[in-house]
C-alpha atoms as one frame of an Amber mdcrd trajectory, in Angstrom:
protein
  -5.356 -18.564 -19.843  -6.436 -17.854 -23.412  -9.650 -19.801 -22.819 -10.322
 -17.812 -19.667  -9.782 -14.515 -21.466 -12.145 -15.560 -24.261 -14.872 -16.450
 -21.777 -14.401 -13.161 -19.942 -14.551 -11.268 -23.230 -17.785 -12.962 -24.269
 -19.250 -12.294 -20.837 -18.351  -8.592 -21.052 -19.846  -8.337 -24.532 -23.047
  -9.997 -23.396 -23.468  -7.459 -20.624 -23.555  -4.603 -23.106 -27.047  -5.625
 -24.283 -29.978  -3.839 -22.681 -32.183  -5.305 -20.005 -35.967  -5.493 -20.071
 -37.932  -2.289 -20.603 -40.208  -0.794 -17.998 -42.534   2.204 -17.678 -39.572
   4.540 -17.419 -38.017   3.326 -20.679 -35.045   1.128 -21.437 -32.636   0.254
 -18.644 -29.055  -0.415 -19.658 -26.824  -2.821 -17.777 -23.478  -1.246 -16.849
 -20.600  -2.341 -19.030 -17.812  -3.966 -16.965 -14.587  -2.003 -17.040 -12.506
  -5.173 -17.119 -11.920  -8.614 -15.678 -10.104  -7.218 -12.635 -12.797  -4.813
 -11.490 -14.523  -5.345  -8.134 -11.851  -7.323  -6.379  -8.715  -7.427  -4.278
  -5.195  -7.098  -5.642  -2.261  -8.549  -3.705   1.326  -7.693  -4.592   3.899
 -10.367  -3.823   7.507  -9.245  -3.682   8.896 -12.612  -4.731  12.439 -13.671
  -3.864  14.829 -10.749  -4.016  16.814 -10.543  -7.286  14.933 -13.495  -8.829
  12.409 -11.414 -10.780   9.400 -13.450  -9.636   7.194 -10.668  -8.285   3.467
 -11.212  -8.867   0.103  -9.494  -8.592  -2.829 -11.706  -7.590  -6.511 -10.948
  -8.123  -9.287 -12.216  -5.848 -12.906 -11.323  -6.597 -14.878  -9.614  -3.847
 -16.933 -12.752  -3.254 -13.717 -14.850  -3.147 -15.006 -17.150  -5.895 -12.328
 -16.214  -8.452  -8.573 -16.290  -7.806  -5.799 -15.637 -10.307  -2.113 -15.358
  -9.469   0.227 -13.512 -11.823  -2.291 -11.318 -13.633   0.334  -8.982 -15.140
   2.359 -11.930 -16.399  -0.704 -13.681 -17.802  -2.179 -10.682 -19.609   1.080
  -9.293 -21.007   2.983 -12.555 -21.486   5.945 -11.045 -19.661   7.413 -11.122
 -16.141   6.484  -8.262 -13.833   9.962  -7.811 -12.397  11.829  -7.866  -9.106
  10.267  -6.983  -5.733   6.782  -5.530  -6.226   6.760  -2.883  -3.516   3.382
  -1.158  -3.943   0.468  -0.262  -6.227  -1.134   3.169  -6.556  -4.258   4.077
  -8.550  -4.877   7.213 -10.582  -8.039   7.420 -12.697  -8.123   4.300 -14.900
  -4.474   3.423 -14.378  -2.532   1.365 -11.850   1.110   2.151 -11.133   3.125
  -0.836  -9.874   6.371   0.145  -8.140   9.154  -2.452  -8.535  11.739  -1.760
  -5.857  14.297  -4.299  -7.099  13.883  -3.447 -10.785  14.060   0.350 -10.342
  10.945   0.841 -12.446   7.220   1.546 -12.426   4.902  -0.542 -14.588   1.835
   1.399 -15.735  -1.202  -0.736 -16.596  -4.907  -0.265 -17.178  -6.188  -0.959
 -13.692  -9.209  -3.069 -14.673  -7.661  -5.112 -17.504  -3.964  -5.079 -16.523
  -2.950  -4.445 -20.107   0.396  -2.700 -20.114   0.481   1.019 -20.965   4.161
   1.827 -20.500   7.182   1.156 -18.332   8.905   4.035 -16.534  12.418   2.692
 -16.042  14.598   5.775 -15.664  14.822   8.227 -12.785  14.464   5.776  -9.877
  16.829   4.309  -7.302  15.213   1.754  -4.996  11.670   3.193  -5.343   9.109
   2.461  -2.633   5.683   4.171  -2.622   3.699   6.693  -4.689   1.129   9.467
  -4.217  -0.521  11.979  -6.558  -1.044  15.744  -6.583  -1.729  18.359  -9.273
  -1.417  15.987 -12.212   1.885  14.583 -10.989   3.003  11.440  -9.228   5.571
  11.434  -6.423   7.655   8.331  -5.676   9.829   7.834  -2.597  13.331   6.482
  -3.317  15.955   5.126  -0.928  18.865   5.630  -3.300  22.011   3.693  -2.354
  21.323   2.096   1.012  24.902   2.820   2.100  24.622   6.532   1.297  22.570
   8.597   3.751  22.564  11.653   1.509  21.193  10.477  -1.848  17.540   9.806
  -0.969  14.868  11.615  -2.972  11.296  11.842  -4.219  10.947  11.387  -7.992
   8.360  13.596  -9.702   6.488  12.013 -12.636   4.612  14.005 -15.267   1.475
  11.886 -15.693   0.835  13.283 -19.168   4.084  11.756 -20.458   4.809   9.149
 -17.771   8.371  10.386 -17.374  10.405  11.484 -14.354  10.918  15.219 -14.800
  12.604  16.197 -11.518  13.616  15.022  -8.058  13.234  16.443  -4.549  16.009
  15.762  -2.047  14.818  14.402   1.318  16.291  12.682   4.370  17.337   9.048
   4.544  14.920   6.196   3.987  11.669   7.823   2.742   8.910   5.216   2.882
   5.142   5.772   2.977   3.640   8.867   1.361   0.254  10.595   1.717  -1.021
  13.504  -0.380  -3.414  15.992   1.253  -4.179  19.653   0.491  -1.093  20.239
  -1.687   1.158  18.712   0.969   3.002  15.409   0.796   3.595  13.647   4.121
   6.478  11.158   3.991   7.524   8.820   6.800  11.251   8.097   7.004  11.618
   4.583   8.308  15.278   4.941   7.452  16.000   2.470   4.656  18.974   0.447
   5.836  19.306   2.791   8.810  16.892   3.997  11.519  14.851   7.103  10.697
  12.936   9.425  13.022  11.385  12.174  10.876   8.393  12.933   8.695   9.039
  15.141   5.662   6.410  17.619   4.465   6.689  18.719   0.843   4.722  21.720
  -0.404   3.766  20.634  -3.930   3.327  24.218  -5.126   7.052  24.987  -4.766
   8.605  21.629  -3.684   9.907  23.141  -0.442  10.633  20.613   2.311  10.171
  20.847   6.080  10.434  18.077   8.681   8.815  16.924  11.897  10.783  15.000
  14.512   8.806  11.918  15.538   9.543   8.508  17.044  12.056   5.961  15.787
  11.339   4.078  12.533   8.122   5.855  11.463   6.304   3.872   8.796   2.550
   3.458   8.293   0.290   6.523   8.134  -3.513   6.725   7.939  -6.024   9.553
   7.723  -8.684   9.521  10.442 -12.257  10.810  10.288 -11.056  14.431  10.703
  -8.358  14.057   8.025  -5.653  14.133  10.664  -2.765  11.694  10.267  -2.028
   8.843  12.655   1.587   7.714  12.325   2.914   4.401  13.631   6.554   4.410
  14.751   7.988   0.915  15.199  10.871   1.875  17.506  14.489   0.833  17.100
  14.977  -2.964  17.070  17.390  -4.779  19.358  19.986  -5.184  16.603  20.177
  -1.398  16.256  20.793  -0.536  19.911  19.735   1.421  21.793  16.420  -0.413
  21.428  13.387   1.871  21.768   9.636   1.380  22.115   7.109   2.125  19.409
   4.802   5.139  19.368   1.450   6.180  17.917   1.525   9.838  16.913  -1.358
  12.052  15.779  -0.524  14.943  13.425  -2.904  17.870  12.952  -2.926  18.411
   9.185  -4.318  21.940   9.528  -1.148  23.353  11.095   1.105  20.249  10.837
   1.762  19.978  14.552   1.873  16.874  16.733  -1.199  16.877  18.941  -0.951
  13.461  20.605   1.746  10.866  21.280   0.977   7.481  22.797   4.035   5.471
  23.910   4.165   1.699  23.956   5.058   0.296  27.361   8.262  -1.627  26.745
  11.381  -1.072  24.665  10.670  -4.501  23.197   7.261  -3.357  21.876   7.639
  -2.883  18.114   4.215  -2.455  16.465   3.829  -2.566  12.706   1.013  -2.171
  10.178  -1.749   0.365  10.758  -5.201   0.741   9.156  -8.287   2.819   9.912
 -12.022   2.331   9.418 -15.159   3.769  11.022 -13.433   5.631  13.846 -11.103
   2.799  14.810  -7.385   2.184  14.409  -6.064  -1.342  13.975  -2.382  -2.202
  14.420  -0.320  -5.396  14.609   2.343  -6.448  17.097   3.929  -9.839  17.790
   1.374 -11.765  15.697  -1.539 -10.056  17.442  -3.900  -7.393  16.076  -5.291
  -4.660  18.329  -8.240  -2.294  17.928  -8.261   1.254  19.316 -10.806   4.070
  19.021  -9.393   7.209  17.403 -10.429   9.217  20.477  -8.518   6.939  22.871
  -5.537   8.254  24.808  -4.225   4.875  25.968  -3.395   1.696  24.125  -5.624
  -1.394  24.269  -4.440  -4.229  26.493  -6.306  -7.086  24.809  -5.884  -8.164
  21.186  -8.797  -9.047  18.894  -7.057 -11.413  16.438  -4.029 -13.715  16.647
  -2.328 -14.101  13.262   1.040 -13.561  11.601   0.852 -10.218   9.778   3.215
  -9.076   7.019   0.832  -6.420   5.751  -2.736  -5.400   6.512  -5.734  -3.659
   4.902  -9.374  -3.067   5.819 -12.626  -2.578   3.949 -16.342  -2.911   4.689
 -15.862  -4.536   8.082 -13.334  -7.089   6.847  -9.681  -7.132   7.869  -7.183
  -8.523   5.358  -3.710  -9.725   6.343  -0.893 -11.561   4.592   1.398 -14.251
   5.948   4.665 -14.958   4.064   4.860 -18.375   5.782   8.551 -19.213   5.231
   9.535 -16.321   2.916  10.440 -18.640   0.046   7.207 -20.474  -0.832   3.831
 -18.925  -1.745   2.252 -17.018   1.113  -1.376 -16.557   2.113  -4.005 -13.842
   2.209  -6.288 -14.165   5.234  -9.639 -12.441   5.689 -11.323 -11.776   9.039
 -14.910 -10.703   9.697 -14.673  -7.914  12.275 -18.222  -8.490  13.493 -16.896
 -11.492  15.430 -13.146 -11.433  14.499 -13.403 -14.850  12.874 -11.225 -15.975
   9.979 -13.427 -16.482   6.918 -10.888 -17.002   4.109  -7.317 -18.205   3.586
  -6.057 -17.896   0.004  -2.691 -18.866  -1.491  -0.990 -16.004  -3.331   2.635
 -15.315  -4.336   5.961 -15.374  -2.500   6.257 -12.713   0.233   2.869 -11.008
  -0.233   3.435  -7.425   0.882   0.553  -5.260  -0.351  -3.271  -5.430  -0.383
  -5.361  -3.098  -2.555  -9.033  -2.765  -3.457  -9.900  -2.308  -7.131
């Protein structure tokens, strides 16, 4: 690793020299921001309580792959259960669900900045508004009344307050001074979305379908919410739903029900006017203007998490949940698989840096 870092350092230094002159004067080559710029980051949860969470880096052209970038750069383990990564300016915030902490690193070099290790209880996901970060927390999974959103002052990287919310807050989106939080339910079964006004931290709720999880903004900045439905082990079993929320007045303007109580969709992404969701190892494509669900899938693959960028769909497969999993890449022009890359154990998040 030391050899690799030396080579990368020399390469970065070389790029700071100017290019050839022309009639307009001297052109300067852009200075790279770091070795982990222009690529894909994959968080792998690892095995629960074993502290073997990892972040992998894959260059955009797929020619460079490095597993364990935090560990390699900082000569230290990342922690237990890497839940998510969020970016703010030049920093990356890595939420460690099992370690009850957030690791703050420089997003393009992965050099550690600080560790925020107080004020969390089973943290999940993060969003930003007004110079603050907001982190969803499950609290004690056996206590339905201790769930909250931790508020981080980004100037000091400390938790300064908490906002009480319903059980099992999961995904979080920040838009127009409002935080939208899906309540999958933690160890239970949720059915609400919380809306937090970040000017006064007041909380209101929307009743939605069972087990709401993934949320995406569409081309009109409205939110599409995917509800998975109650599973068979949490009877009564219920079907999934796709719900569209008008973010101007925060009302539900469309609900599309899945056909069967055994239909439990998961994962949802959006690009160029189209929604993509996964169900039963199949991926489906639906136009945002559609009022009915597609009947034919476009891709057949196991999907633990999913992301999309520039006409490429990225999915992860945990394989057997104990050995390293894989990142798969599909070209949506013909839905063909173009890459399969080994990453860490239980890869659960895909991010573009």
